[in-house]
C-alpha positions in Angstrom: 0.0 0.0 0.0 1.2 3.5 -0.9 -0.6 5.5 1.8 -0.5 3.2 4.8 2.0 0.7 6.2 1.0 -2.9 6.8 2.6 -4.5 9.9 2.0 -7.5 12.0 0.9 -7.6 15.6 3.3 -8.8 18.2 3.0 -12.3 19.6 -0.3 -12.9 21.4 -0.1 -13.6 25.2 0.2 -17.3 25.9 1.3 -18.2 22.3 4.7 -19.1 20.9 4.6 -17.1 17.7 3.3 -13.8 16.3 -0.4 -13.4 15.5 -1.1 -13.4 11.8 -3.5 -10.5 12.0 -2.3 -7.6 10.0 -2.5 -4.0 11.4 -2.7 -0.9 9.2 -0.6 2.0 10.5 -1.7 5.3 8.9 1.0 7.2 7.2 2.0 10.5 8.9 1.2 13.4 6.6 3.4 16.1 7.9 3.0 18.2 4.7 -0.8 18.5 5.2 -0.4 19.6 8.8 2.2 22.2 7.8 -0.1 23.5 5.1 -3.0 23.7 7.5 -0.9 25.6 10.1 0.3 28.1 7.4 -3.3 28.7 6.2 -4.5 29.3 9.7 -1.6 31.7 10.4 -2.4 33.7 7.2 -6.1 33.8 8.1 -5.3 35.0 11.6 -3.1 37.8 10.2 -5.8 38.8 7.7 -8.5 39.0 10.4 -6.2 40.9 12.8 -5.4 43.3 10.0 -9.0 44.0 9.3 -10.1 44.4 12.9 -7.1 46.6 14.0 -7.1 48.8 10.9 -8.5 52.2 12.0 -9.4 53.1 8.5 -12.4 50.8 8.7 -13.8 52.9 11.5 -15.8 50.1 13.2 -17.4 52.6 15.6 -19.0 54.3 12.7 -20.1 50.9 11.3 -21.8 50.1 14.6 -23.4 53.5 14.7 -25.1 53.2 11.3 -25.7 49.5 11.2 -29.3 49.6 12.5 -30.3 53.1 11.5 -33.8 53.6 10.0 -32.5 54.4 6.5 -30.2 51.3 6.4 -33.0 49.0 7.7 -35.5 50.4 5.1 -33.0 49.7 2.4 -32.4 46.2 3.7 -36.1 45.5 3.8 -36.5 46.7 0.2 -33.6 44.5 -0.9 -35.2 41.4 0.8 -38.7 42.2 -0.6 -37.2 42.7 -4.1 -35.3 39.5 -3.9 -38.4 37.5 -2.9 -40.6 39.0 -5.6 -38.1 38.5 -8.3 -37.4 34.9 -7.3 -41.1 34.1 -7.2 -41.9 35.7 -10.5 -38.7 34.5 -12.1 -39.3 30.9 -11.2 -42.9 31.0 -12.2 -42.0 32.3 -15.6 -39.0 30.0 -15.8 -41.2 27.0 -15.1 -43.5 27.9 -18.0 -40.5 28.4 -20.3 -39.0 25.0 -19.2 -42.4 23.3 -19.9 -42.5 25.0 -23.4 -38.9 23.9 -24.0 -39.8 20.2 -23.2 -43.1 20.2 -25.2 -43.6 18.5 -28.5 -44.7 21.8 -30.1 -41.7 23.1 -32.2 -43.0 26.7 -32.0 -43.1 26.6 -28.2 -39.6 25.0 -28.1 -38.3 27.7 -30.5 -39.8 30.6 -28.6 -38.5 29.3 -25.2 -35.0 28.7 -26.6 -35.0 32.2 -28.1 -36.1 33.8 -24.9 -33.4 32.0 -22.9 -30.7 32.8 -25.5 -31.7 36.5 -25.7 -31.9 37.3 -22.0 -28.8 35.4 -21.1 -26.9 37.2 -23.8 -27.7 40.8 -22.6 -25.9 42.0 -19.3 -28.4 42.7 -16.6 -27.2 46.3 -16.2 -27.9 46.9 -19.9 -31.4 45.4 -19.5 -32.2 47.6 -16.5 -31.0 50.8 -18.4 -33.1 49.8 -21.4 -36.2 49.3 -19.3 -35.5 52.5 -17.4 -35.4 54.5 -20.7 -38.2 52.6 -22.4 -40.2 55.9 -22.6 -37.9 57.0 -25.4 -39.2 54.1 -27.5 -42.8 54.0 -26.3 -43.8 57.4 -24.8 -47.4 56.2 -24.0 -48.9 52.7 -23.2 -52.7 52.4 -23.3 -53.0 56.2 -23.2 -50.8 56.5 -20.1 -47.3 58.1 -20.1 -44.7 55.4 -19.7 -42.7 57.6 -17.3 -45.7 57.6 -15.0 -46.4 53.9 -15.5 -42.9 52.5 -14.9 -41.2 53.8 -11.8 -37.7 52.8 -10.7 -39.0 49.9 -8.5 -41.3 48.6 -11.2 -38.4 48.8 -13.7 -36.2 46.8 -11.3 -38.8 44.1 -10.9 -39.4 43.8 -14.6 -35.7 43.8 -15.6 -34.6 41.4 -12.8 -37.5 39.0 -13.3 -37.0 38.6 -17.1 -33.3 38.1 -16.5 -33.9 35.6 -13.7 -36.5 33.6 -15.7 -34.0 32.8 -18.4 -31.7 31.0 -15.8 -34.6 29.5 -13.8 -35.9 27.9 -17.0 -32.6 26.0 -17.5 -32.5 25.0 -13.8 -36.0 23.6 -13.9 -35.5 21.9 -17.3 -32.3 20.3 -16.0 -34.1 19.0 -12.9 -36.9 17.4 -14.9 -34.4 15.8 -17.3 -32.5 14.3 -14.4 -35.5 12.0 -13.5 -35.0 8.6 -15.0 -37.4 8.1 -17.9 -38.1 4.5 -16.8 -39.8 5.7 -13.6 -42.2 7.9 -15.6 -43.0 4.9 -17.9 -43.6 2.7 -14.9 -46.0 5.3 -13.5 -47.8 5.3 -16.8 -48.0 1.5 -16.8 -49.6 1.7 -13.3 -52.3 4.0 -14.8 -51.4 7.2 -12.9 -52.8 10.3 -14.4 -50.4 12.9 -15.9 -50.9 15.3 -12.9 -50.2 12.5 -10.4 -47.1 11.4 -12.3 -45.7 14.9 -12.1 -46.7 15.5 -8.4 -45.7 12.0 -7.0 -42.9 10.8 -9.3 -41.2 13.6 -11.3 -41.3 16.6 -9.1 -39.9 15.1 -5.8 -37.0 13.6 -7.7 -36.4 16.7 -9.8 -36.3 18.9 -6.7 -33.1 17.1 -5.7 -31.4 18.6 -8.8 -33.3 21.9 -8.7 -32.8 23.0 -5.1 -28.9 23.5 -5.1 -28.8 25.7 -8.2 -32.0 27.5 -7.1 -30.4 28.3 -3.8 -27.3 29.7 -5.5 -29.6 31.8 -7.7 -31.4 33.1 -4.6 -28.2 34.2 -3.1 -27.0 35.6 -6.4 -30.2 37.5 -6.8 -29.9 39.0 -3.3 -26.5 40.3 -4.1 -27.5 41.2 -7.7 -30.2 43.5 -6.5 -27.5 46.0 -5.5 -27.3 46.9 -9.2 -30.7 48.6 -9.1 -28.9 51.4 -7.2 -27.9 52.8 -10.7 -31.6 53.6 -11.4 -32.1 55.2 -8.0 -34.0 52.4 -6.3 -33.5 52.9 -2.5 -32.1 49.4 -1.7 -29.5 48.6 0.8 -26.5 49.8 -1.3 -28.3 53.0 -2.4 -29.2 53.8 1.2 -25.6 53.7 2.4 -24.5 55.6 -0.7 -26.9 58.4 0.3 -25.2 58.5 3.7 -21.6 58.5 2.6 -22.3 61.1 -0.1 -23.3 63.4 2.9 -20.7 62.3 5.4 -17.8 61.2 3.1 -17.3 58.1 5.3 -17.2 55.8 2.3 -15.4 52.8 3.7 -17.4 52.3 7.0 -20.7 52.7 5.2 -19.7 50.2 2.6 -18.8 47.9 5.4 -22.3 48.3 6.8 -23.7 47.0 3.5 -21.1 44.3 3.4 -21.9 42.9 6.8 -25.6 43.0 6.2 -25.2 41.1 2.9 -23.0 38.6 4.6 -25.5 38.0 7.4 -28.4 37.5 5.1 -26.5 35.2 2.7 -25.3 33.1 5.6 -28.9 32.6 6.8 -30.0 31.7 3.3 -27.1 29.2 3.0 -28.2 27.5 6.2 -31.7 27.3 4.9 -30.5 25.9 1.6 -28.5 23.2 3.4 -31.5 21.9 5.3 -33.7 22.1 2.3 -31.3 20.0 0.3 -31.2 17.4 3.1 -34.9 17.2 3.1 -35.2 16.5 -0.6 -32.3 14.2 -0.5 -34.0 11.8 1.9 -33.9 8.3 0.6 -31.2 9.0 -1.9 -28.2 9.6 0.5 -25.5 7.0 0.6 -24.5 5.6 3.9 -20.8 5.9 4.6 
């Protein structure tokens, strides 16, 4: 063996010769321990540098961390994330169903939608929607400027962008289900709805939840881009403060810490959700 050493046990008590039972002695991996110590030392130096650097102004961070303006921006960020994810996955599921249908027109339209909205950067999409009044001054007799405010533009732009990626996540999850199980359900006489609800969806969720969780966290952080169209989210709220006080670094740290806290909570929720849908499929070590 290359990684372990095989030796023999000493003579058993009351016997004349050594026992023929082999014993595996693990190889000592000094290089791994040295690398671990070096990494921990570098990490300790980095944390110490951040905590002791007076330029971060941690007292200012603590003072603004729970102010009303910051909390209002945080609430809008969370609300916008929830709305965009719900609408994006609803539209994405329809697009995935169209992509998997036997109708070539629906497949082509779905493919074209995904191709288009994944090709255009989200910032460009938001700016196009924000200036849509230049193309269509009125919609149903109402001025576009009055109809589409900054928050509405953010919801439309982010939802259309999110739906393109959600469609591929849902489609991949459905395709991950073994076709033989669907055919077996058909042989048992289950209706189409029961096949989807009892056979396809529970198994597809095992493949859908991990990328969907990553999309949720990415959407939460991606909502910061709406600050360019003056949506009063978390980032825009701290920008308003540091434009007045010129305390740029500590106010950016306020936003950074809040984003870190929320994404950490979402990561824990994703972990338990993955474990729930993985029941019955986990391998025993």
